C-alpha positions in Angstrom: -8.1 -10.1 33.3 -8.9 -7.7 30.3 -5.3 -7.3 29.5 -5.0 -10.8 29.1 -8.5 -11.2 27.2 -8.2 -8.4 24.9 -5.4 -7.1 22.4 -3.5 -4.3 23.2 -4.0 -2.7 19.6 -7.6 -3.0 19.5 -10.0 0.0 20.1 -13.3 -0.8 21.1 -15.2 1.2 18.6 -19.2 1.5 18.7 -19.1 -1.3 16.1 -16.8 -3.9 18.1 -19.1 -3.7 21.1 -22.3 -3.7 19.0 -20.6 -7.1 17.7 -19.7 -8.2 21.3 -23.6 -7.6 21.9 -24.5 -10.1 19.4 -26.5 -10.4 15.8 -29.3 -12.5 14.7 -28.6 -13.5 11.1 -29.2 -16.1 8.2 -26.3 -18.5 7.6 -27.0 -19.4 4.3 -25.8 -22.7 2.3 -28.2 -22.9 -0.5 -31.2 -21.5 -1.9 -33.6 -23.8 0.5 -30.9 -23.7 3.4 -31.3 -20.5 5.4 -31.3 -20.7 9.1 -31.1 -18.3 12.0 -27.8 -18.2 14.0 -26.8 -16.0 16.8 -23.3 -14.5 16.1 -21.2 -12.9 18.9 -17.6 -11.3 19.1 -16.1 -12.5 22.0 -14.5 -10.6 24.6 -11.0 -11.4 23.1 -11.8 -9.5 20.4 -10.1 -12.4 18.3 -12.9 -15.2 18.5 -16.6 -15.0 16.8 -18.9 -17.7 18.3 -22.5 -18.7 16.5 -25.1 -20.4 17.8 -28.4 -21.7 16.8 -31.4 -19.5 17.6 -33.8 -22.8 18.1 -31.5 -24.8 20.7 -28.9 -22.0 21.9 -26.3 -24.3 21.4 -22.9 -23.1 20.1 -22.5 -24.6 17.1 -19.1 -22.9 15.8 -16.4 -20.6 16.7 -13.5 -19.3 14.5 -10.6 -17.2 14.9 -10.3 -13.8 13.0 -6.8 -15.2 12.3 -8.3 -17.8 10.1 -10.3 -15.2 8.1 -8.8 -14.4 4.6 -11.2 -11.3 3.4 -15.1 -10.0 3.9 -16.9 -9.6 0.9 -20.0 -7.7 0.4 -23.1 -7.8 -1.5 -23.8 -11.0 -4.0 -20.1 -12.2 -4.3 -20.7 -15.6 -4.1 -22.8 -18.1 -6.4 -25.2 -19.1 -3.5 -25.7 -15.4 -2.5 -26.1 -14.5 -6.0 -29.2 -17.3 -6.2 -31.0 -15.0 -3.6 -30.8 -11.9 -5.2 -34.3 -11.5 -5.7 -35.1 -12.1 -2.4 -32.8 -10.5 -0.4 -30.9 -7.2 -1.4 -26.9 -6.8 -1.6 -26.7 -4.7 1.3 -27.9 -7.3 3.7 -25.3 -9.9 2.1 -21.7 -10.8 3.0 -19.7 -13.2 2.6 -16.6 -14.5 5.0 -13.8 -16.2 3.2 -11.4 -18.0 5.3 -7.8 -19.4 4.5 -7.3 -22.9 3.4 -10.0 -25.5 3.0 -12.7 -24.2 4.8 -16.0 -23.4 2.9 -16.7 -19.8 3.1 -19.8 -18.5 5.5 -22.6 -16.7 3.4 -24.3 -14.2 5.8 -27.9 -12.2 5.5 -28.0 -9.6 8.4 -31.3 -8.3 9.6 -30.9 -4.7 7.7 -28.1 -3.2 5.7 -26.8 -1.0 9.1 -26.3 -4.6 11.0 -24.2 -5.9 7.5 -22.3 -3.0 7.5 -21.3 -3.3 11.5 -20.0 -6.7 10.5 -18.2 -6.1 7.4 -16.4 -2.9 8.7 -15.6 -4.7 12.2 -14.5 -7.6 10.6 -12.4 -5.7 8.4 -11.0 -3.9 11.5 -10.0 -6.9 13.1 -8.6 -8.6 10.1 -6.1 -5.7 9.7 -5.1 -6.2 13.1 -4.7 -9.8 13.0 -2.2 -9.7 9.6 -0.3 -6.8 10.8 0.8 -8.6 14.4 4.3 -8.8 15.0 5.7 -12.1 16.5 5.3 -11.4 19.9 1.9 -10.3 19.7 0.9 -13.3 17.8 2.4 -15.3 20.7 0.3 -13.3 23.0 -3.0 -13.9 20.6 -2.0 -17.7 21.0 -1.8 -17.6 24.8 -5.2 -16.1 24.9 -6.4 -18.5 22.6 -5.6 -21.3 24.7 -6.9 -19.4 27.8 -10.4 -19.1 26.1 -10.6 -22.9 25.3 -9.4 -24.1 28.6 -11.3 -21.6 30.9 -14.4 -24.0 31.2 -16.7 -21.9 33.2 -15.7 -18.7 31.4 -14.9 -17.0 34.9 -11.6 -15.4 33.3 -9.6 -17.6 35.8 -8.4 -21.1 35.9 -8.0 -23.7 38.5 -5.8 -26.4 38.8 -8.2 -28.7 37.4 -8.6 -26.5 34.1 -4.9 -26.0 33.7 -4.1 -30.2 33.8 -7.1 -30.4 30.9 -4.9 -27.4 29.2 -1.8 -29.4 29.1 -3.6 -32.6 27.4 -4.9 -29.8 24.8 -1.5 -28.3 24.3 -0.2 -31.9 23.7 1.9 -31.7 27.0 2.6 -35.1 29.1 3.9 -33.6 32.6 4.0 -35.0 35.8 1.4 -34.0 38.1 3.5 -32.8 41.0 5.7 -30.8 38.2 2.4 -29.4 36.6 1.0 -28.4 40.0 4.7 -27.0 41.0 4.8 -24.5 38.0 1.0 -23.7 38.7 1.8 -22.7 42.8 4.9 -20.5 41.4 2.9 -18.5 38.9 -0.2 -18.0 41.7 1.3 -14.9 43.3 -1.8 -14.1 44.5 -2.4 -17.7 46.3 -6.2 -17.5 45.3 -6.0 -21.2 44.1 -6.4 -20.0 40.5 -4.6 -18.3 37.6 -5.8 -15.0 36.4 -4.4 -12.6 33.9 -0.5 -12.1 34.1 -0.3 -15.3 36.5 -1.4 -17.1 33.4 1.2 -15.7 31.2 3.8 -16.4 34.3 2.3 -19.8 33.8 3.1 -20.0 30.0 6.4 -18.4 30.3 7.7 -21.2 32.7 5.8 -23.8 30.4 7.7 -22.7 27.3 11.3 -22.1 28.9 13.7 -22.8 25.8 16.7 -24.2 27.1 18.2 -24.9 24.1 17.9 -21.2 23.0 19.2 -20.2 26.5 22.4 -22.0 26.2 23.1 -20.7 22.4 22.4 -17.3 23.9 25.2 -18.0 26.9 27.7 -19.0 24.2 27.8 -15.4 23.0 27.1 -13.6 25.8 30.2 -12.8 28.2 27.7 -12.4 31.6 25.0 -14.8 30.2 22.3 -12.0 30.6 22.6 -9.9 27.4 24.1 -9.6 24.1 26.1 -6.8 23.5 26.0 -5.1 19.8 29.2 -6.8 19.2 28.4 -10.1 20.7 25.2 -10.2 18.6 27.3 -9.3 15.6 29.7 -12.2 16.5 26.7 -14.3 16.4 25.2 -13.0 13.2 28.6 -13.5 11.5 29.8 -17.0 12.9 26.5 -18.6 13.0 24.1 -16.9 11.0 26.8 -16.4 7.9 25.6 -12.4 7.5 28.3 -10.7 6.2 27.0 -7.7 4.7 25.9 -4.5 6.9 26.2 -7.0 10.1 26.3 -3.8 12.1 23.7 -2.3 10.9 21.5 -5.4 11.1 22.1 -6.3 14.5 21.3 -2.5 15.4 17.6 -3.2 13.3 17.3 -6.5 15.4 17.4 -4.6 18.6 15.1 -2.4 17.9 12.6 -4.3 16.4 12.5 -7.1 19.0 14.2 -6.1 22.4 11.2 -6.0 24.7 13.0 -3.8 27.3 13.0 0.2 26.4 16.4 0.4 28.6 18.1 -2.5 26.4 17.2 -1.0 23.4 18.5 2.4 24.5 21.8 0.8 25.4 21.8 -1.5 22.3 21.9 -4.9 23.9 19.5 -7.7 23.6 18.2 -9.8 26.1 17.7 -13.6 25.9 13.8 -12.6 25.3 14.9 -10.4 22.8 17.1 -13.1 21.1 14.3 -15.5 21.2 12.0 -12.8 19.5 14.6 -12.7 16.6 15.3 -16.4 16.4 11.3 -17.1 16.2 10.7 -14.0 13.6 11.1 -13.5 9.8 14.6 -12.8 9.9 15.2 -16.1 12.2 13.2 -17.9 9.6 15.0 -20.7 7.1 13.4 -19.1 4.4 15.5 -16.1 2.9 13.4 -12.7 3.4 15.2 -11.6 0.4 13.6 -14.5 -1.9 10.2 -13.9 -0.8 9.8 -10.5 -2.5 10.1 -10.0 -6.2 13.8 -10.6 -6.7 14.1 -12.7 -10.1 14.5 -11.4 -13.7 11.2 -11.0 -15.4 12.3 -10.1 -19.1 13.2 -13.5 -20.0 11.0 -15.2 -22.5 7.9 -16.9 -21.3 9.3 -20.4 -21.7 12.1 -19.6 -19.5 10.2 -19.7 -16.2 8.4 -22.5 -14.4 4.4 -21.1 -14.2 2.1 -21.7 -11.5 -0.9 -23.8 -13.0 -4.4 -25.5 -12.3 -6.1 -28.1 -14.0 -9.8 -28.2 -13.9 -9.6 -24.9 -12.0 -13.6 -24.9 -12.1 -14.0 -27.8 -9.7 -13.9 -27.8 -5.9 -14.7 -31.4 -5.5 -14.1 -34.3 -7.6 -13.6 -34.7 -11.3 -17.2 -37.0 -11.5 -19.6 -35.6 -9.3 -18.1 -32.5 -8.1 -19.2 -28.8 -7.7 -18.0 -26.7 -10.3 -17.4 -23.0 -8.7 -16.3 -19.7 -9.3 -14.6 -20.0 -6.1 -12.1 -22.1 -7.8 -10.7 -19.6 -9.8 -11.3 -16.6 -7.3 -8.8 -18.8 -5.0 -6.7 -20.1 -7.5 -5.7 -16.3 -8.8 -5.4 -15.0 -5.2 -2.7 -17.5 -4.7 -1.0 -16.5 -7.5 -1.9 -19.1 -10.2 -1.1 -17.8 -13.6 -2.4 -20.6 -15.9 -6.3 -21.7 -15.6 -8.2 -24.1 -17.4 -11.9 -23.5 -18.5 -13.7 -26.8 -19.9 -16.5 -25.0 -22.4 -19.9 -26.9 -23.5 -22.9 -25.7 -25.3 -25.4 -24.5 -22.7 -29.3 -23.4 -23.0 -30.3 -20.2 -24.4 -26.8 -19.8 -26.5 -25.0 -19.4 -23.4 -21.7 -21.6 -23.2 -21.2 -23.5 -19.9 -18.3 -24.6 -17.7 -17.8 -28.1 -16.1 -16.1 -31.0 -16.7 -17.6 -33.0 -20.1 -19.5 -36.3 -19.7 -19.8 -36.3 -15.9 -22.0 -35.4 -13.1 -20.1 -32.1 -12.2 -22.3 -29.1 -11.9 -22.0 -26.4 -14.4 -21.6 -22.4 -14.6 -22.0 -20.0 -17.0 -18.8 -18.9 -19.1 -19.7 -15.2 -18.8 -19.4 -15.5 -14.8 -16.1 -17.4 -15.2 -14.7 -14.6 -17.7 -16.0 -11.6 -15.2 -14.4 -13.3 -12.4 -10.9 -13.3 -14.2 -11.4 -10.1 -15.3 -11.7 -9.1 -11.7 -9.3 -11.1 -9.9 -6.8 -11.7 -12.6 -4.2 -9.3 -11.2 -4.9 -8.7 -7.6 -2.0 -10.8 -6.3 0.4 -10.8 -9.5 1.2 -8.3 -12.5 2.3 -10.9 -14.7 0.0 -12.5 -17.5 -2.3 -14.8 -17.2 -3.0 -18.2 -19.4 -6.4 -19.1 -19.6 -6.3 -22.6 -21.2 -9.5 -23.0 -23.4 -11.1 -26.4 -23.7 -13.5 -26.0 -26.3 -16.2 -28.3 -26.8 -18.6 -25.8 -28.3 -20.7 -25.7 -31.5 -19.7 -22.7 -34.1 -22.6 -20.8 -33.1 -21.4 -20.5 -29.2 -18.0 -20.5 -30.0 -19.2 -16.9 -31.5 -20.3 -16.2 -27.9 -17.1 -17.5 -26.1 -15.4 -14.7 -28.3 -17.7 -11.7 -28.0 -17.8 -12.6 -24.2 -14.3 -12.7 -23.7 -13.6 -9.2 -25.9 -16.4 -7.7 -24.4 -15.6 -8.7 -20.7 -11.8 -8.2 -20.8 -11.5 -5.7 -22.9 -7.9 -4.4 -23.0 -6.9 -7.3 -20.6 -7.5 -9.8 -23.5 -4.2 -10.1 -25.7 -5.3 -10.1 -29.3 -2.0 -9.7 -31.1 1.7 -9.6 -30.6 3.2 -7.2 -28.2 5.0 -5.4 -31.7 2.4 -6.3 -34.2 5.3 -8.2 -35.7 5.7 -12.2 -36.0 7.9 -13.3 -33.0 11.0 -15.0 -33.2 10.8 -15.7 -29.2 8.2 -15.6 -26.7 7.7 -12.3 -24.9 8.2 -11.9 -21.2 6.0 -11.8 -18.2 7.3 -8.3 -17.8 6.2 -7.2 -21.3 2.9 -9.2 -20.9 1.8 -7.1 -17.6 -1.6 -7.4 -16.9 -2.7 -9.2 -19.8 -4.4 -12.4 -20.4 -3.4 -14.7 -23.1 -6.0 -17.3 -24.5 -4.3 -20.8 -25.2 -6.2 -23.0 -27.8 -6.6 -23.8 -31.4 -5.8 -21.5 -33.8 -6.4 -21.5 -37.8 -3.9 -21.0 -39.9 -0.5 -19.5 -38.9 0.4 -16.4 -36.9 2.5 -14.8 -39.6 -1.0 -14.7 -41.9 -2.7 -12.4 -39.8 0.5 -10.0 -39.1 2.7 -7.8 -40.9 6.2 -8.5 -41.2 8.5 -11.1 -42.1 7.5 -15.1 -41.3 10.7 -15.2 -39.5 9.4 -18.0 -37.1 9.2 -20.8 -40.1 12.6 -22.7 -40.5 14.4 -23.0 -43.5 13.6 -25.5 -45.9 14.1 -26.9 -49.4 11.6 -25.9 -52.2 10.3 -29.6 -52.3 9.9 -29.7 -48.1 8.2 -25.9 -48.7 5.7 -27.2 -51.6 4.5 -30.3 -49.2 4.7 -28.6 -46.2 2.4 -25.4 -48.0 -0.2 -28.6 -48.9 -0.3 -29.8 -45.4 -0.7 -26.6 -43.8 -4.0 -25.9 -46.2 -5.2 -29.0 -45.3 -5.1 -28.5 -41.5 -6.6 -25.0 -42.1 -9.7 -26.5 -43.9 -10.2 -28.9 -41.3 -9.8 -26.0 -38.7 -12.4 -24.0 -40.5 -14.9 -26.6 -40.1 -14.6 -27.0 -36.5 -13.4 -23.6 -35.1 -14.7 -20.0 -35.5 -12.8 -17.5 -36.8 -13.3 -15.1 -34.1 -12.1 -17.3 -31.4 -9.3 -18.2 -33.2 -8.2 -14.5 -33.6 -8.3 -14.5 -29.7 -5.2 -16.9 -29.8 -1.7 -15.3 -30.3 1.2 -16.7 -28.3 -0.3 -20.1 -27.0 -1.6 -21.9 -30.2 -2.3 -25.5 -29.3 -0.5 -28.1 -31.5 -0.3 -31.8 -31.4 3.2 -33.0 -30.2 5.0 -35.2 -33.2 8.2 -35.7 -31.5 11.4 -33.3 -31.0 12.6 -33.4 -34.6 9.3 -32.3 -35.8 9.0 -29.8 -33.2 12.6 -28.3 -34.3 11.8 -28.6 -37.6 8.3 -27.4 -38.1 7.0 -25.5 -34.8 7.0 -22.1 -33.6 7.7 -20.5 -30.4 4.2 -19.1 -30.0 3.1 -23.1 -30.4 2.3 -25.2 -27.3 2.0 -29.0 -26.8 -0.1 -30.7 -24.1 1.1 -33.9 -23.1 -0.3 -36.5 -20.6 1.7 -37.6 -17.6 2.5 -40.9 -18.8 3.5 -39.5 -22.1 6.0 -37.2 -20.4 7.5 -39.7 -18.5 8.1 -42.0 -21.3 9.8 -39.1 -23.0 11.7 -38.2 -20.1 12.9 -41.8 -20.0 13.8 -41.6 -23.8 15.3 -38.1 -24.5 15.7 -36.1 -21.4 18.0 -33.5 -22.9 15.9 -33.1 -26.0 13.1 -32.7 -23.4 15.3 -29.6 -21.7 16.0 -27.8 -25.2 12.5 -28.3 -26.4 11.4 -26.5 -23.3 14.0 -23.9 -23.8 12.1 -22.2 -26.7 8.7 -23.1 -26.6 6.0 -23.9 -23.7 5.0 -27.6 -22.7 1.8 -28.2 -20.4 1.7 -31.4 -18.6 -1.7 -32.4 -17.2 -2.8 -35.3 -15.0 -4.3 -38.9 -16.1 -7.8 -39.2 -16.7 -7.7 -42.2 -14.6 -7.0 -40.0 -11.4 -10.8 -39.2 -11.0 -10.6 -38.9 -7.1 -8.4 -35.7 -8.1 -5.0 -37.0 -6.7 -1.6 -35.5 -8.2 1.3 -36.6 -9.8 4.9 -35.4 -8.8 5.5 -32.0 -10.5 9.4 -32.4 -9.9 10.1 -35.0 -12.6 8.7 -32.5 -15.1 10.6 -29.3 -13.8 13.3 -31.3 -14.1 13.1 -31.5 -17.8 12.0 -27.6 -17.7 8.3 -28.2 -18.4 6.7 -25.0 -17.6 3.2 -25.6 -16.8 2.3 -28.8 -14.8 -1.4 -28.7 -13.9 -2.6 -29.8 -10.8 -6.5 -29.6 -10.1 -8.3 -27.0 -7.9 -11.2 -28.6 -6.4 -11.6 -31.2 -3.3 -12.2 -34.9 -4.1 -12.4 -37.8 -2.3 -9.0 -38.2 -0.9 -9.2 -41.5 0.9 -6.6 -42.4 -1.7 -4.0 -40.5 0.6 -2.0 -42.5 3.1 -2.0 -41.0 6.7 1.7 -40.0 6.3 0.2 -37.3 3.6 -2.9 -36.8 5.9 -6.3 -38.1 5.5 -8.7 -35.3 4.7 -12.4 -35.8 4.5 -14.2 -36.1 1.3 -16.6 -33.3 2.0 -13.7 -30.6 2.4 -14.9 -27.6 0.6 -12.2 -25.3 -0.8 -9.4 -25.2 -3.3 -5.9 -25.2 -2.7 -3.3 -22.5 -2.6 -2.5 -22.8 -6.4 1.4 -22.7 -7.9 3.1 -24.5 -10.9 4.7 -24.4 -13.8 2.8 -25.1 -17.0 2.7 -28.4 -15.1 -0.5 -28.6 -14.2 -1.6 -30.2 -10.8 -4.9 -31.1 -9.4 -5.4 -28.1 -7.0 -8.0 -30.5 -5.0 -5.5 -32.4 -3.4 -3.4 -32.4 -0.1 -0.1 -34.4 -0.1 3.7 -34.3 -0.9 2.7 -33.0 -4.8 0.8 -29.9 -3.5 3.5 -29.1 -0.9 6.3 -28.9 -3.4 3.8 -26.7 -5.9 3.8 -24.3 -3.2 7.3 -24.8 -2.1 8.4 -23.4 -5.4 6.2 -20.4 -5.9 6.3 -19.0 -2.5 9.5 -17.3 -3.6 9.4 -14.4 -6.0 7.0 -12.1 -4.5 4.6 -15.4 -4.8 4.1 -13.8 -8.6 3.5 -17.4 -10.0 6.8 -17.0 -12.4 9.9 -18.8 -11.1 12.8 -18.4 -13.5 14.5 -21.5 -14.5 18.4 -22.2 -13.8 20.7 -21.1 -16.8 21.6 -24.6 -18.0 17.6 -24.9 -18.5 17.4 -21.8 -21.0 20.0 -22.7 -22.8 19.0 -24.2 -26.5 22.0 -26.0 -26.8 22.2 -27.3 -23.4 23.7 -30.9 -23.1 22.0 -31.1 -19.7 19.8 -34.4 -18.9 18.7 -34.6 -15.4 18.9 -38.6 -15.6 22.6 -38.2 -16.9 25.3 -37.5 -14.4 27.8 -36.7 -16.7 26.1 -34.0 -18.2 25.8 -32.0 -15.3 28.1 -29.1 -15.1 30.1 -27.9 -11.7 33.2 -29.3 -9.6 30.8 -31.6 -7.4 27.7 -32.2 -5.0 27.0 -29.3 -2.1 26.3 -31.0 0.6 23.5 -29.9 3.0 23.9 -30.6 6.7 20.7 -30.5 9.1 20.8 -30.5 12.7 17.4 -31.1 14.1 17.2 -29.7 17.3 13.9 -29.1 18.6 9.9 -28.7 18.2 7.4 -26.0 19.3 3.8 -26.6 20.4 2.9 -29.1 17.7 -0.6 -29.2 16.5 -2.3 -32.4 17.5 -3.4 -34.9 15.0 -6.8 -34.2 13.4 -9.6 -36.5 14.9 -7.4 -37.9 17.3 -8.8 -38.8 20.7 -9.1 -35.6 23.2 -6.4 -36.9 25.5 -4.0 -38.5 22.9 -0.4 -36.9 23.0 1.5 -37.2 19.9 5.0 -39.1 19.5 6.7 -36.6 16.9 9.7 -37.3 14.5 11.0 -34.9 11.9 11.5 -36.6 8.2 13.6 -34.5 5.6 13.0 -35.2 2.0 15.1 -34.3 -1.0 13.1 -33.8 -4.0 15.2 -33.1 -7.3 17.0 -35.3 -10.1 16.9 -38.7 -9.7 20.4 -38.9 -8.0 19.1 -36.3 -5.3 16.0 -37.8 -4.3 16.4 -38.7 -0.7 15.0 -38.4 2.6 15.8 -39.1 6.2 14.5 -38.9 9.3 14.8 -38.7 13.4 13.9 -40.9 16.0 10.7 -40.2 17.8 10.1 -38.6 21.1 7.4 -40.4 23.2 4.2 -38.6 24.4 5.7 -34.9 23.6 4.2 -32.6 21.2 5.0 -29.3 23.1 8.6 -28.9 23.0 10.4 -32.1 22.0 14.2 -32.4 21.7 15.9 -34.6 18.9 19.3 -33.2 18.4 19.9 -35.2 15.7 21.9 -34.4 12.6 21.1 -35.6 8.6 23.1 -35.0 6.0 22.6 -34.9 2.2 24.8 -34.6 -1.1 22.8 -32.4 -3.6 24.3 -32.7 -7.4 21.8 -30.7 -9.0 21.1 -28.4 -6.1 19.7 -25.6 -8.4 16.3 -28.0 -9.2 16.2 -29.4 -5.4 13.3 -29.0 -3.1 13.3 -29.4 0.6 10.6 -30.8 2.7 10.5 -30.9 6.4 7.5 -33.0 7.5 6.5 -33.8 11.0 4.8 -36.9 11.4 3.2 -38.8 14.7 4.7 -42.3 15.2 2.5 -45.4 15.0 4.1 -48.5 15.6 0.9 -50.6 14.2 -0.1 -48.3 11.2 1.1 -45.4 9.4 2.3 -42.6 10.8 -0.3 -39.7 10.7 0.6 -36.4 9.4 1.3 -33.4 11.8 2.7 -30.3 10.0 5.3 -29.6 7.3 7.0 -26.9 5.2 8.7 -26.8 1.7 10.9 -24.7 0.2 13.5 -24.5 -2.8 17.1 -25.2 -1.7 18.0 -21.7 -3.6 15.7 -19.9 -0.8 17.2 -21.7 2.4 19.2 -19.4 5.0 21.9 -21.2 6.9 22.8 -21.1 10.7 20.2 -21.3 13.4 16.8 -21.4 12.1 13.2 -21.5 12.7 10.7 -23.4 10.3 7.3 -22.6 10.8 5.0 -25.4 9.9 2.0 -25.3 7.7 -0.9 -27.7 7.9 -2.0 -30.4 5.3 -3.6 -27.7 3.2 -0.8 -24.7 3.1 -1.8 -22.7 5.9 0.1 -21.6 9.1 -0.6 -23.2 12.3 1.3 -21.0 14.7 3.4 -21.0 16.7 3.9 -24.6 15.6 7.6 -24.7 14.6 10.8 -26.7 14.3 14.3 -25.1 15.3 17.5 -26.4 12.9 20.9 -25.6 12.4 21.8 -25.4 8.6 25.0 -25.7 7.1 25.7 -25.6 3.3 29.0 -26.8 2.1 30.0 -26.2 -1.5 32.7 -28.3 -3.4 35.7 -26.6 -3.9 36.6 -24.7 -7.1 39.0 -25.9 -9.5 41.9 -23.4 -7.9 41.2 -25.4 -4.8 42.0 -28.8 -5.9 
């Protein structure tokens, strides 16, 4: 049974054996909530259970694959508040993926804490380095653990029936018994070890994949190297180095050593390839850094967050440095800090005129300095909403300089007045402050002020007088030291595109509400695109969105807005429809954050967040995505609402055959025995003419291996701006459908051919092995010479 229960790659060290024996530790939620819990690593070495010391009842369990990292010492606000009571060497924090709250623990001794910290890190490394086959094996182990109620290491038929319901399988009892008996080689009336693996394999037989395999296999048992090359060229449209690719795939995914030596691929190996990253719909070449990073900053969409410090709603929510940590670790490059006067001369960060909690500005800056470049080397824009007195503004400036040091950009890259914004490449490892500035940038630099537009003498005099009035006003409310920290992102009021062309500079940035931006899109779409080709624009959510819901960033991206802000906390999400997925009001973690300076509310699940994550999941998740060429030209004619302004010979056709689904998750909070009726909806998000959605029929009572075999087709006029969202829902004829899973990506990142789509949960975390199997065909319009 041990071969099934424990991952073969895990070496059972003294540390892991000690974790398996169990440890009594304090689970901490606040300064006053500290309760003892018994923590134990299970026999599979991939599951942690903990139970109450008082009742002995198991409270909760989590999988190692759910854990993102382990932090030692006082690295959470809760543990920091207990620093005088418990030394750092006894404290550690378990950080989970997605929205699950961190787990703060205090061990009885430094040795026990180190045992768990080192052991967890060892297991996390194993979990993150698993290949496709190991992930499936682990998934089998997880299900076995859940279904083996009496924990005797074997399953009787009653336990198997319970397992089938848990796995979303509605199977005739006679058929289930037949599969059970076929797998019970020992004829003991129970399944154990490899017998359960046989049962699982019979359950997961993929007829549609076997049929495809046999279409290219002459003997129906294997694919020779040349047969695999034919498949890769004809179906997967791989045309470069195909024979070398075929060899690599055989070496990587063929389980049989004999078959690998003969350079052939079995049906099992073929399935492993199709389920692998190479068989994914997402082009693996676009997952790494693949774009030109030497363009001006305004030529990129930038992953951005609004009210980053909030991890709940905007009225009574909790402010936390955790919001910044999670945002930065997910590639966010534009963060917001809302500063107000605090006690003892210390500025504080919170949502003003509300009941949100407060955190010291010093802690936010320290966190930024520590985590800014862990995930991405490219610049971070710190958007400072300054409500402080002159005295505490001086403190803000001093803390920024003292804590960030060389990371804080305090002058232009070459010491001269810029004629255009520098590139992400030039600004690597730099933090840029966005905020108000006294006077013009050229007043503080050597060199010609060639940012300023040509004006007549009369105009120049009037402009100079206006500038003097502004400087005087700014000096009355803005500390010079803080002003000097602002270089490339001077906040200015937006007074129209004509005014911006005449008087604005590349180093200036305007912030617009979503309502104002929408009006500009309707009235002057082309001018908006041109404006964003040489200057940054920040879009923020309406103040009416107190529940931390989000606007759609797509319409802002369509005109080239770089910073579309999204909220970073978690507020009450009852405003969401069940199609987007209801989320409990108490969910404690921020969303993975990604956006152009179009700022979104990171707290909130749903389509808008999926679009952001979909756009920024490419280019090494560095937080910057290069805009299409027609959006980087200051003289462009492009207008997203005007088809006559679009270049190109005609629309691109995207044809998607939705074939099947695999091991779809149950709907959250569903009844234990409820099996889903899944359907697939494909949505196109892009320019108005491309916005569309189509869906398949629903399959009754089958979330385990549903077959649709339906074809959906879309016309894309501006594919460069299109995002494609695949959504699985549980059909409900009496109310709105429930969310099951989704995956979103930019059209430019789609690989054609037979592909698996690995689904994500409502908070953007993976839910292996849940997937869709599809065939993708992209038909380009004929060029002029073909007409």
